[in-house]
N, CA, C and O atoms as a CHARMM CRD file, in Angstrom:
* protein
*
  284
    1    1 MET  N      5.71500   6.79300  -0.66900 PROA 1      0.00000
    2    1 MET  CA     5.08300   8.17200  -0.26500 PROA 1      0.00000
    3    1 MET  C      4.01100   8.53200  -0.32300 PROA 1      0.00000
    4    1 MET  O      3.36800   8.37600  -1.36100 PROA 1      0.00000
    5    2 LEU  N      3.51300   9.09100   0.70600 PROA 2      0.00000
    6    2 LEU  CA     1.74400   9.60000   0.40100 PROA 2      0.00000
    7    2 LEU  C      1.77300  10.50400  -0.16500 PROA 2      0.00000
    8    2 LEU  O      2.79300  11.17600  -0.01100 PROA 2      0.00000
    9    3 GLY  N      0.61900  11.08300  -1.20400 PROA 3      0.00000
   10    3 GLY  CA     0.35700  11.88600  -1.78900 PROA 3      0.00000
   11    3 GLY  C     -0.89500  12.75300  -1.07800 PROA 3      0.00000
   12    3 GLY  O     -1.14300  12.84800   0.12400 PROA 3      0.00000
   13    4 ARG  N     -1.51200  13.27800  -2.07700 PROA 4      0.00000
   14    4 ARG  CA    -2.46500  14.15000  -1.60300 PROA 4      0.00000
   15    4 ARG  C     -4.12600  13.53100  -2.07500 PROA 4      0.00000
   16    4 ARG  O     -5.27500  13.95100  -1.93800 PROA 4      0.00000
   17    5 ASP  N     -3.57500  12.48600  -2.59900 PROA 5      0.00000
   18    5 ASP  CA    -4.97000  11.78700  -3.01200 PROA 5      0.00000
   19    5 ASP  C     -4.88100  10.53600  -2.24000 PROA 5      0.00000
   20    5 ASP  O     -3.82100  10.00500  -1.91000 PROA 5      0.00000
   21    6 TRP  N     -6.30000  10.01300  -1.91800 PROA 6      0.00000
   22    6 TRP  CA    -6.48700   8.72200  -1.22200 PROA 6      0.00000
   23    6 TRP  C     -6.36900   7.54100  -1.65400 PROA 6      0.00000
   24    6 TRP  O     -7.20800   7.09400  -2.43500 PROA 6      0.00000
   25    7 VAL  N     -5.27400   6.77500  -1.22200 PROA 7      0.00000
   26    7 VAL  CA    -4.71800   5.54900  -1.48900 PROA 7      0.00000
   27    7 VAL  C     -5.37700   4.12000  -0.54400 PROA 7      0.00000
   28    7 VAL  O     -5.46100   4.18300   0.68200 PROA 7      0.00000
   29    8 THR  N     -5.70900   3.15800  -1.15200 PROA 8      0.00000
   30    8 THR  CA    -5.90600   1.88100  -0.27300 PROA 8      0.00000
   31    8 THR  C     -4.48900   1.50800   0.33100 PROA 8      0.00000
   32    8 THR  O     -3.40400   1.34600  -0.22800 PROA 8      0.00000
   33    9 ALA  N     -4.85000   1.42900   1.61900 PROA 9      0.00000
   34    9 ALA  CA    -3.77400   1.26100   2.48100 PROA 9      0.00000
   35    9 ALA  C     -3.96100  -0.54200   2.92200 PROA 9      0.00000
   36    9 ALA  O     -3.44600  -0.75200   4.02000 PROA 9      0.00000
   37   10 SER  N     -4.41300  -1.47000   2.45500 PROA 10     0.00000
   38   10 SER  CA    -4.55000  -2.70700   2.55100 PROA 10     0.00000
   39   10 SER  C     -4.39800  -3.65500   1.20000 PROA 10     0.00000
   40   10 SER  O     -4.91700  -3.21600   0.17300 PROA 10     0.00000
   41   11 GLU  N     -3.79100  -4.78800   1.15200 PROA 11     0.00000
   42   11 GLU  CA    -3.52200  -5.69600   0.17300 PROA 11     0.00000
   43   11 GLU  C     -4.66200  -6.14000  -0.43200 PROA 11     0.00000
   44   11 GLU  O     -4.60000  -6.56300  -1.58600 PROA 11     0.00000
   45   12 SER  N     -5.92500  -6.10200   0.30200 PROA 12     0.00000
   46   12 SER  CA    -7.15900  -6.88400  -0.35300 PROA 12     0.00000
   47   12 SER  C     -7.81600  -5.61300  -1.12400 PROA 12     0.00000
   48   12 SER  O     -8.55700  -5.98500  -2.03500 PROA 12     0.00000
   49   13 GLY  N     -7.73100  -4.27900  -0.98900 PROA 13     0.00000
   50   13 GLY  CA    -8.15500  -3.48500  -1.51800 PROA 13     0.00000
   51   13 GLY  C     -9.36300  -2.66700  -0.91000 PROA 13     0.00000
   52   13 GLY  O    -10.13500  -1.97400  -1.57300 PROA 13     0.00000
   53   14 GLY  N     -9.40700  -2.87700   0.58400 PROA 14     0.00000
   54   14 GLY  CA   -10.53800  -2.62800   0.93600 PROA 14     0.00000
   55   14 GLY  C    -10.44400  -2.27700   2.34600 PROA 14     0.00000
   56   14 GLY  O     -9.37400  -2.73100   2.75000 PROA 14     0.00000
   57   15 CYS  N    -11.12500  -1.62400   3.37100 PROA 15     0.00000
   58   15 CYS  CA   -11.28100  -1.00900   4.52600 PROA 15     0.00000
   59   15 CYS  C    -10.51200   0.15600   4.60900 PROA 15     0.00000
   60   15 CYS  O    -11.24000   1.09800   4.92300 PROA 15     0.00000
   61   16 VAL  N     -9.43300   0.46000   4.47100 PROA 16     0.00000
   62   16 VAL  CA    -8.72000   1.90100   4.98100 PROA 16     0.00000
   63   16 VAL  C     -7.85300   2.14200   3.73200 PROA 16     0.00000
   64   16 VAL  O     -7.15600   1.42400   3.01500 PROA 16     0.00000
   65   17 GLU  N     -8.28700   3.86700   3.77500 PROA 17     0.00000
   66   17 GLU  CA    -7.52700   4.52200   2.94900 PROA 17     0.00000
   67   17 GLU  C     -6.65700   5.80600   3.50100 PROA 17     0.00000
   68   17 GLU  O     -7.16000   6.43600   4.43200 PROA 17     0.00000
   69   18 VAL  N     -5.76900   6.10400   3.14200 PROA 18     0.00000
   70   18 VAL  CA    -4.86200   7.04000   3.51200 PROA 18     0.00000
   71   18 VAL  C     -4.36600   8.22500   2.73800 PROA 18     0.00000
   72   18 VAL  O     -4.47100   8.15700   1.51300 PROA 18     0.00000
   73   19 ARG  N     -3.92500   9.12900   3.18900 PROA 19     0.00000
   74   19 ARG  CA    -3.44900  10.35500   2.53700 PROA 19     0.00000
   75   19 ARG  C     -2.71600  11.21200   3.22500 PROA 19     0.00000
   76   19 ARG  O     -2.82400  11.33800   4.44500 PROA 19     0.00000
   77   20 ARG  N     -1.82300  11.94200   2.42600 PROA 20     0.00000
   78   20 ARG  CA    -1.09500  13.03500   3.46200 PROA 20     0.00000
   79   20 ARG  C     -1.87500  14.27300   3.57000 PROA 20     0.00000
   80   20 ARG  O     -2.47300  14.80800   2.63600 PROA 20     0.00000
   81   21 GLY  N     -1.81700  14.72700   4.90200 PROA 21     0.00000
   82   21 GLY  CA    -2.79100  16.11500   5.12400 PROA 21     0.00000
   83   21 GLY  C     -1.68900  17.24800   4.79200 PROA 21     0.00000
   84   21 GLY  O     -0.47100  17.14900   4.64100 PROA 21     0.00000
   85   22 GLU  N     -2.55100  18.35500   4.73400 PROA 22     0.00000
   86   22 GLU  CA    -1.70800  19.71300   4.22400 PROA 22     0.00000
   87   22 GLU  C     -0.74000  20.13300   5.12300 PROA 22     0.00000
   88   22 GLU  O      0.16700  20.89500   4.79000 PROA 22     0.00000
   89   23 ASP  N     -0.91600  19.54800   6.59000 PROA 23     0.00000
   90   23 ASP  CA     0.30400  19.74700   7.59300 PROA 23     0.00000
   91   23 ASP  C      1.29900  18.78600   7.55400 PROA 23     0.00000
   92   23 ASP  O      2.16700  18.67300   8.42000 PROA 23     0.00000
   93   24 GLY  N      1.18900  18.06000   6.52500 PROA 24     0.00000
   94   24 GLY  CA     2.32300  16.80300   6.53300 PROA 24     0.00000
   95   24 GLY  C      1.95500  15.96200   7.45200 PROA 24     0.00000
   96   24 GLY  O      2.81600  15.10600   7.65700 PROA 24     0.00000
   97   25 GLY  N      0.85900  15.84800   8.19500 PROA 25     0.00000
   98   25 GLY  CA     0.20500  14.61400   8.98300 PROA 25     0.00000
   99   25 GLY  C     -0.26900  13.65100   8.11700 PROA 25     0.00000
  100   25 GLY  O      0.07600  13.68900   6.93600 PROA 25     0.00000
  101   26 VAL  N     -1.10200  12.68600   8.58300 PROA 26     0.00000
  102   26 VAL  CA    -1.48000  11.50100   7.50000 PROA 26     0.00000
  103   26 VAL  C     -3.12400  11.60000   8.32200 PROA 26     0.00000
  104   26 VAL  O     -3.50100  11.73000   9.48600 PROA 26     0.00000
  105   27 ARG  N     -3.84100  11.44200   6.87000 PROA 27     0.00000
  106   27 ARG  CA    -5.59300  11.13400   7.13200 PROA 27     0.00000
  107   27 ARG  C     -5.68800  10.14700   6.98400 PROA 27     0.00000
  108   27 ARG  O     -4.90100   9.58600   6.22200 PROA 27     0.00000
  109   28 VAL  N     -6.84100   9.33200   7.72800 PROA 28     0.00000
  110   28 VAL  CA    -7.26500   8.09600   7.50100 PROA 28     0.00000
  111   28 VAL  C     -8.51900   7.66300   7.50600 PROA 28     0.00000
  112   28 VAL  O     -9.07500   7.65100   8.60400 PROA 28     0.00000
  113   29 ARG  N     -9.13900   7.29000   6.54100 PROA 29     0.00000
  114   29 ARG  CA   -10.70200   6.90700   6.37600 PROA 29     0.00000
  115   29 ARG  C    -11.05300   5.52700   6.36500 PROA 29     0.00000
  116   29 ARG  O    -10.21200   4.62800   6.35300 PROA 29     0.00000
  117   30 ASN  N    -12.27600   5.34900   6.37100 PROA 30     0.00000
  118   30 ASN  CA   -12.69600   3.80900   5.99200 PROA 30     0.00000
  119   30 ASN  C    -13.04800   3.81300   4.38900 PROA 30     0.00000
  120   30 ASN  O    -13.91000   4.55800   3.92500 PROA 30     0.00000
  121   31 SER  N    -12.53600   3.20000   3.86000 PROA 31     0.00000
  122   31 SER  CA   -12.81300   3.03000   2.20900 PROA 31     0.00000
  123   31 SER  C    -14.47000   2.89200   2.04000 PROA 31     0.00000
  124   31 SER  O    -14.97800   3.50600   1.10200 PROA 31     0.00000
  125   32 ARG  N    -15.35300   2.08200   2.94700 PROA 32     0.00000
  126   32 ARG  CA   -16.58400   1.77600   2.62000 PROA 32     0.00000
  127   32 ARG  C    -17.50400   2.77600   3.27800 PROA 32     0.00000
  128   32 ARG  O    -18.70100   2.59400   3.50100 PROA 32     0.00000
  129   33 ASP  N    -16.87600   3.73700   3.53100 PROA 33     0.00000
  130   33 ASP  CA   -17.64700   5.08800   4.28500 PROA 33     0.00000
  131   33 ASP  C    -16.94700   6.25500   4.05600 PROA 33     0.00000
  132   33 ASP  O    -16.61400   6.97200   5.00000 PROA 33     0.00000
  133   34 ARG  N    -16.61200   6.60600   2.58600 PROA 34     0.00000
  134   34 ARG  CA   -15.99700   8.04400   2.36300 PROA 34     0.00000
  135   34 ARG  C    -16.47600   9.17300   3.12100 PROA 34     0.00000
  136   34 ARG  O    -15.72900   9.95000   3.71600 PROA 34     0.00000
  137   35 GLY  N    -17.75400   9.25500   3.09200 PROA 35     0.00000
  138   35 GLY  CA   -17.99200  10.48400   3.47000 PROA 35     0.00000
  139   35 GLY  C    -18.13400  10.45600   4.90800 PROA 35     0.00000
  140   35 GLY  O    -18.79100  11.30500   5.51100 PROA 35     0.00000
  141   36 GLY  N    -17.39700   9.28500   5.59400 PROA 36     0.00000
  142   36 GLY  CA   -17.73800   9.41200   7.56100 PROA 36     0.00000
  143   36 GLY  C    -16.60600  10.16900   7.79400 PROA 36     0.00000
  144   36 GLY  O    -16.03100  10.93700   7.02300 PROA 36     0.00000
  145   37 PRO  N    -16.30700   9.83200   9.10400 PROA 37     0.00000
  146   37 PRO  CA   -15.26100  10.39400   9.73000 PROA 37     0.00000
  147   37 PRO  C    -13.72600  10.33000   9.53700 PROA 37     0.00000
  148   37 PRO  O    -13.27400   9.23500   9.20600 PROA 37     0.00000
  149   38 VAL  N    -12.97100  11.23900   9.68000 PROA 38     0.00000
  150   38 VAL  CA   -11.43900  10.97100   9.19600 PROA 38     0.00000
  151   38 VAL  C    -10.67400  11.10700  10.44200 PROA 38     0.00000
  152   38 VAL  O    -10.99000  11.96200  11.27100 PROA 38     0.00000
  153   39 LEU  N     -9.77900  10.38500  10.60100 PROA 39     0.00000
  154   39 LEU  CA    -8.81400  10.21300  11.72700 PROA 39     0.00000
  155   39 LEU  C     -7.62200  11.28000  11.32800 PROA 39     0.00000
  156   39 LEU  O     -7.09000  10.97000  10.26200 PROA 39     0.00000
  157   40 ASP  N     -7.23200  12.14000  11.77200 PROA 40     0.00000
  158   40 ASP  CA    -6.13800  12.95800  11.68800 PROA 40     0.00000
  159   40 ASP  C     -4.97200  12.52300  12.57100 PROA 40     0.00000
  160   40 ASP  O     -5.12200  12.20900  13.75200 PROA 40     0.00000
  161   41 PHE  N     -3.78600  12.52200  11.92400 PROA 41     0.00000
  162   41 PHE  CA    -2.59500  12.11500  12.83500 PROA 41     0.00000
  163   41 PHE  C     -1.53900  13.26300  12.41900 PROA 41     0.00000
  164   41 PHE  O     -1.40600  13.76900  11.30500 PROA 41     0.00000
  165   42 THR  N     -0.82900  13.54000  13.59100 PROA 42     0.00000
  166   42 THR  CA     0.50800  14.35300  13.22500 PROA 42     0.00000
  167   42 THR  C      1.51000  13.51100  12.68200 PROA 42     0.00000
  168   42 THR  O      1.29000  12.30500  12.79300 PROA 42     0.00000
  169   43 PRO  N      2.80600  13.93900  11.98900 PROA 43     0.00000
  170   43 PRO  CA     3.54800  13.30600  11.69900 PROA 43     0.00000
  171   43 PRO  C      4.25300  12.26400  12.92300 PROA 43     0.00000
  172   43 PRO  O      4.58100  11.09500  12.72000 PROA 43     0.00000
  173   44 GLY  N      4.36600  12.87800  14.00100 PROA 44     0.00000
  174   44 GLY  CA     4.82400  11.96700  14.89400 PROA 44     0.00000
  175   44 GLY  C      3.97500  10.76800  15.43500 PROA 44     0.00000
  176   44 GLY  O      4.40600   9.64100  15.68000 PROA 44     0.00000
  177   45 GLU  N      2.68200  11.21600  15.57900 PROA 45     0.00000
  178   45 GLU  CA     1.70600   9.98700  15.66600 PROA 45     0.00000
  179   45 GLU  C      1.77000   8.97100  14.80000 PROA 45     0.00000
  180   45 GLU  O      1.84200   7.78200  15.10900 PROA 45     0.00000
  181   46 TRP  N      1.74000   9.52900  13.45700 PROA 46     0.00000
  182   46 TRP  CA     2.01600   8.46200  12.38600 PROA 46     0.00000
  183   46 TRP  C      3.13600   7.50200  12.55300 PROA 46     0.00000
  184   46 TRP  O      3.05200   6.27500  12.61100 PROA 46     0.00000
  185   47 GLU  N      3.96000   8.08000  12.60600 PROA 47     0.00000
  186   47 GLU  CA     5.30600   7.53500  12.76000 PROA 47     0.00000
  187   47 GLU  C      5.27900   6.52900  13.92300 PROA 47     0.00000
  188   47 GLU  O      5.75900   5.40000  13.81700 PROA 47     0.00000
  189   48 ASP  N      4.63700   7.04200  15.14200 PROA 48     0.00000
  190   48 ASP  CA     4.61700   6.16000  16.41100 PROA 48     0.00000
  191   48 ASP  C      3.58300   4.89700  16.02800 PROA 48     0.00000
  192   48 ASP  O      3.96800   3.77900  16.37100 PROA 48     0.00000
  193   49 PHE  N      2.30900   5.00300  15.34700 PROA 49     0.00000
  194   49 PHE  CA     1.84200   4.16700  14.95200 PROA 49     0.00000
  195   49 PHE  C      2.20000   3.09500  14.07000 PROA 49     0.00000
  196   49 PHE  O      1.86900   1.91500  14.19100 PROA 49     0.00000
  197   50 VAL  N      2.91500   3.61700  13.16100 PROA 50     0.00000
  198   50 VAL  CA     3.56900   2.81000  12.23000 PROA 50     0.00000
  199   50 VAL  C      4.51500   1.93200  12.57400 PROA 50     0.00000
  200   50 VAL  O      4.60000   0.79500  12.11000 PROA 50     0.00000
  201   51 ARG  N      5.41900   2.53300  13.57800 PROA 51     0.00000
  202   51 ARG  CA     6.20100   1.49700  14.56400 PROA 51     0.00000
  203   51 ARG  C      5.57600   0.56400  15.29600 PROA 51     0.00000
  204   51 ARG  O      6.02400  -0.58200  15.26500 PROA 51     0.00000
  205   52 GLY  N      4.62900   0.81500  15.95300 PROA 52     0.00000
  206   52 GLY  CA     3.44600  -0.12400  16.78400 PROA 52     0.00000
  207   52 GLY  C      3.03700  -1.22900  15.97700 PROA 52     0.00000
  208   52 GLY  O      2.93700  -2.39800  16.35100 PROA 52     0.00000
  209   53 VAL  N      2.75300  -0.65600  14.56400 PROA 53     0.00000
  210   53 VAL  CA     2.23900  -1.79400  13.76500 PROA 53     0.00000
  211   53 VAL  C      3.56700  -2.86200  13.42200 PROA 53     0.00000
  212   53 VAL  O      3.50500  -4.09100  13.41400 PROA 53     0.00000
  213   54 ASN  N      4.61800  -2.12200  13.18100 PROA 54     0.00000
  214   54 ASN  CA     5.57400  -3.09100  12.75500 PROA 54     0.00000
  215   54 ASN  C      6.20500  -4.28400  14.03800 PROA 54     0.00000
  216   54 ASN  O      6.78700  -5.35000  13.83700 PROA 54     0.00000
  217   55 ARG  N      5.84400  -3.65400  15.32200 PROA 55     0.00000
  218   55 ARG  CA     6.49700  -4.62100  16.55000 PROA 55     0.00000
  219   55 ARG  C      5.22000  -5.26900  16.77500 PROA 55     0.00000
  220   55 ARG  O      5.17300  -6.02300  17.74600 PROA 55     0.00000
  221   56 ARG  N      4.23300  -5.13500  16.11200 PROA 56     0.00000
  222   56 ARG  CA     3.02500  -6.31900  16.58900 PROA 56     0.00000
  223   56 ARG  C      2.21500  -5.66900  18.01100 PROA 56     0.00000
  224   56 ARG  O      1.27700  -6.22900  18.57800 PROA 56     0.00000
  225   57 THR  N      2.77500  -4.47300  18.37900 PROA 57     0.00000
  226   57 THR  CA     1.85700  -3.76900  19.38900 PROA 57     0.00000
  227   57 THR  C      0.50600  -4.33100  19.71100 PROA 57     0.00000
  228   57 THR  O      0.13800  -4.91600  20.73000 PROA 57     0.00000
  229   58 PHE  N     -0.18200  -4.01400  18.57200 PROA 58     0.00000
  230   58 PHE  CA    -1.70000  -3.69500  18.62900 PROA 58     0.00000
  231   58 PHE  C     -2.20000  -5.24000  18.21600 PROA 58     0.00000
  232   58 PHE  O     -3.42800  -5.27600  18.29200 PROA 58     0.00000
  233   59 ASP  N     -1.75200  -6.26500  17.88800 PROA 59     0.00000
  234   59 ASP  CA    -2.00700  -7.70200  17.53600 PROA 59     0.00000
  235   59 ASP  C     -3.18500  -7.96000  18.64600 PROA 59     0.00000
  236   59 ASP  O     -2.95400  -7.76200  19.83900 PROA 59     0.00000
  237   60 LEU  N     -4.41100  -8.39400  18.20000 PROA 60     0.00000
  238   60 LEU  CA    -5.32500  -8.73600  19.12000 PROA 60     0.00000
  239   60 LEU  C     -5.25400 -10.13400  19.65300 PROA 60     0.00000
  240   60 LEU  O     -4.41800 -10.86000  19.11400 PROA 60     0.00000
  241   61 PRO  N     -6.00000 -10.65300  20.64300 PROA 61     0.00000
  242   61 PRO  CA    -5.87000 -11.98200  21.06100 PROA 61     0.00000
  243   61 PRO  C     -6.76700 -12.81400  20.10200 PROA 61     0.00000
  244   61 PRO  O     -7.28000 -12.20000  19.16700 PROA 61     0.00000
  245   62 GLU  N     -6.96600 -13.89700  20.20900 PROA 62     0.00000
  246   62 GLU  CA    -7.25000 -14.92500  19.47500 PROA 62     0.00000
  247   62 GLU  C     -9.26100 -14.35200  19.78300 PROA 62     0.00000
  248   62 GLU  O     -9.75300 -13.97500  20.84700 PROA 62     0.00000
  249   63 TRP  N     -9.89900 -14.49300  18.53300 PROA 63     0.00000
  250   63 TRP  CA   -11.40700 -14.26000  18.72700 PROA 63     0.00000
  251   63 TRP  C    -11.79800 -14.98500  19.62800 PROA 63     0.00000
  252   63 TRP  O    -11.14300 -15.92900  20.06800 PROA 63     0.00000
  253   64 HSD  N    -13.06500 -14.60000  20.07700 PROA 64     0.00000
  254   64 HSD  CA   -13.92000 -15.40700  21.21000 PROA 64     0.00000
  255   64 HSD  C    -15.25100 -15.07100  21.15400 PROA 64     0.00000
  256   64 HSD  O    -15.65800 -14.01500  20.66900 PROA 64     0.00000
  257   65 PRO  N    -16.04900 -16.05500  21.70300 PROA 65     0.00000
  258   65 PRO  CA   -17.52800 -15.83500  21.29400 PROA 65     0.00000
  259   65 PRO  C    -18.12700 -14.56800  21.55600 PROA 65     0.00000
  260   65 PRO  O    -19.02300 -14.14900  20.82300 PROA 65     0.00000
  261   66 GLY  N    -17.70400 -13.90700  22.55800 PROA 66     0.00000
  262   66 GLY  CA   -18.36800 -12.65500  22.99700 PROA 66     0.00000
  263   66 GLY  C    -17.99100 -11.47900  21.86000 PROA 66     0.00000
  264   66 GLY  O    -18.33300 -10.33300  22.15100 PROA 66     0.00000
  265   67 TRP  N    -17.45100 -11.65100  20.85400 PROA 67     0.00000
  266   67 TRP  CA   -17.02700 -10.39100  20.02400 PROA 67     0.00000
  267   67 TRP  C    -17.95000 -10.83700  18.99100 PROA 67     0.00000
  268   67 TRP  O    -18.18800 -12.01500  18.72400 PROA 67     0.00000
  269   68 HSD  N    -18.70400  -9.30200  18.15000 PROA 68     0.00000
  270   68 HSD  CA   -19.65700  -9.46500  17.44100 PROA 68     0.00000
  271   68 HSD  C    -19.19400 -10.27800  15.86600 PROA 68     0.00000
  272   68 HSD  O    -20.02800 -10.64800  15.04000 PROA 68     0.00000
  273   69 ALA  N    -18.08600 -10.39400  15.75100 PROA 69     0.00000
  274   69 ALA  CA   -17.98200 -11.04800  14.43400 PROA 69     0.00000
  275   69 ALA  C    -16.61100 -11.90800  14.26400 PROA 69     0.00000
  276   69 ALA  O    -15.58000 -11.41200  14.71700 PROA 69     0.00000
  277   70 ALA  N    -16.57100 -12.91700  13.76100 PROA 70     0.00000
  278   70 ALA  CA   -15.13100 -13.77000  13.57800 PROA 70     0.00000
  279   70 ALA  C    -14.40100 -12.95000  12.64600 PROA 70     0.00000
  280   70 ALA  O    -14.82800 -12.16200  11.80200 PROA 70     0.00000
  281   71 PRO  N    -13.22400 -13.27400  12.94900 PROA 71     0.00000
  282   71 PRO  CA   -12.24200 -12.46900  11.70300 PROA 71     0.00000
  283   71 PRO  C    -12.39900 -13.30200  10.64200 PROA 71     0.00000
  284   71 PRO  O    -11.84500 -13.05200   9.57300 PROA 71     0.00000
């Protein structure tokens, strides 16, 4: 369960941090730019997002040379 403190949301210890918002939603930020923008999700939006991740809805196609960086 998320609390009010930022927690790293990746197994590698980088990239994304999340925490519970005061409204019960979820806040997400880049762990490498903690002073940068924060995404705010309502509880329903977050549930939909997590459901999509679990269903692999957001999986990207294989990398191709036109992208800026290889995975």
